[in-house]
N, C-alpha and C positions, 0 to 999 in steps of 0.2 A: 505506603502501600499503594499498590497498583491495581487496576481493573483486574476480575478474575476471570473475566470472559472477554472476548474480542470485542470491539464495537461494533463489527458486522453481526455478530450472535445477537448481542443487545438490541440492536437496530430491528433485527428480523423479528425478535421477540414483540417489540413495540409495534411493528407493521401488523404482526398477527391480532394483538389486542386492538388495535385501531379499525381492522377488518371486522371484528367481533362488535365493536362500538356501532360501526355503520350500519351493520345488519340488524341491530336493535334500536336504530334511530337515536343514538346518543350523540351528544355534541362532545362530551369529555367525560372523564372519569376523576373522581377524586379518590387517592388512593392513600389509606392510611396504615395499612400492615406493612412492617418492616420487611416480611418476606416477599411481599409483592415488589416493593421499592427494589429490593436486592435483586430480582428475577428481571425486572424491567431495565434497570439502568445501572447495575452493580453497586449500588449504594449500600455500605456496610456501616453500621453504627451500632454503638452500645447504648444510645438513647432511645431504644425503642419504647421504653415505658412514658416517654414524654411526648408532648404534643408535636406533631410533624405532620404535614400533609402535603402529598404531591399530587399536582395536576398532570393528567395525560390528555391532550385535545384529541378529537377524532384525525385532526390534520397532523398528529406528530408533535405538537408543541408540547413543552416539557418544562415545568417549574416545581420548585421545592419551597415550603415555607416550614423553617426549623428554628431552632434557638441557636444562638451564636455558638455554644459548646460543640455543635455539630458541623458548623461550617467547614473546617478544616476536612473532617472525614467526607463531607460530601464532595469536596473539590478533588480529593485524593483518590476516592475508590469508586466514582461514579462518572457517567456521562453528562450529568445535570449542569448546564451552563447557569441557568438562571436560578440561583439560590436567594431566597428572601429570609431575612431574619426576624423573627418577632422578639421583642425585649420582654424577658421574663422580669417582672416586677409585680409588685402588689396591685392587684385589680386588673392585672394584663387579661386580655382577651384575643389570644392567637386566632380564633376563629375569625375576627375582624380583619387581622392582618392577612388572612387567608382569602377572604372576600376582596380585600383591595388587590390582592395577586390575580385572582380571577378577574376581577374588573378590568385590569390591565391586558387580559387575553380575550377580551370581549364576551365574557359569559353571562353578561347579564340577559335574563330572558331566556337562557339555553337551556337544554335538559342533560343533565348531568347524572350519570350513574355515581353511587356512593358506596365506598367499602367500610361499613360500619363495625365490622368484627376485626378489631385490632387493640392490642395491649394499650397503647397510648391514647386510644379514643376512649376514656371511660365514660359513664354514663353522663357525667357533668360535663365533659368536653363535647360529647355528643350533642347534648342539648344547645351547648353554646355554639356549635356550628350550625344546627338547625335553625337558631335564632338569628344568628349573623346573616343566613342566607334565605330566610323567610322573604318571599316578595322581590327577591334578587335573581334567583333562578329557580327551575323545577328540578327537584331532587327525586331520583327513582331509587329508592332504598331496596328494591327488590333485584337491583342489579349490582354486581360485585364482580370480583376475581375469584376464581378458583383454580386451583392447581390441579391439572389432569396428571396423576402420579403413576409411575410404572411399578406395579407390584410383582414380585416373583415369590417363589417358595423355596425355602432350603430345608434340608432336613437335619434336625437335631436330636440330642437325646430324648427331648420331650414330644418329638413328632415332626410333622410339617409346620413350619411356621411361615407367615408372609414376612417379606422383607420391603420396606419400602425404599426406593431409589429418589435420587433427585428429581424434581418435576420436569416433565418433558415439555409441558406447555401450560400457559396461563390462560384460562378462558373467560372472557367477560360472560357473565350469565344472570 
């Protein structure tokens, strides 16, 4: 499988997200939604229900923390070069692996936006992330990504219905 978008298009999407982060005084963003990872990097995986977290720094730095089963997909379908693996085992805390990844990017004491609304980030995993990052960095849960969708209407037998198209822009809000 290859990239579904050009590297130039993906870079432009990330650049716009970084500009939005800068406007909000964020040093980076923790991305947990598969749709957002796909939009920003091309990463296409069926493992969206499992824990995986992506870091996008305001400086454009990019890294993914995922399970080993998704490593190949990350390599084949995305522009993410730094892919870290958390070991899926009894008692595993992938949030600690995520924190270690963030440490390597100098995120200690930084202000990070968090995209909490994600299938793979269950309440249990969200609490795990909060606990692992407590005192490590400042999390801004009011900030996340939202897709600005283009909507048009079509006429059907039932009348005029909205049709949602692919996202035109991902906005850090």
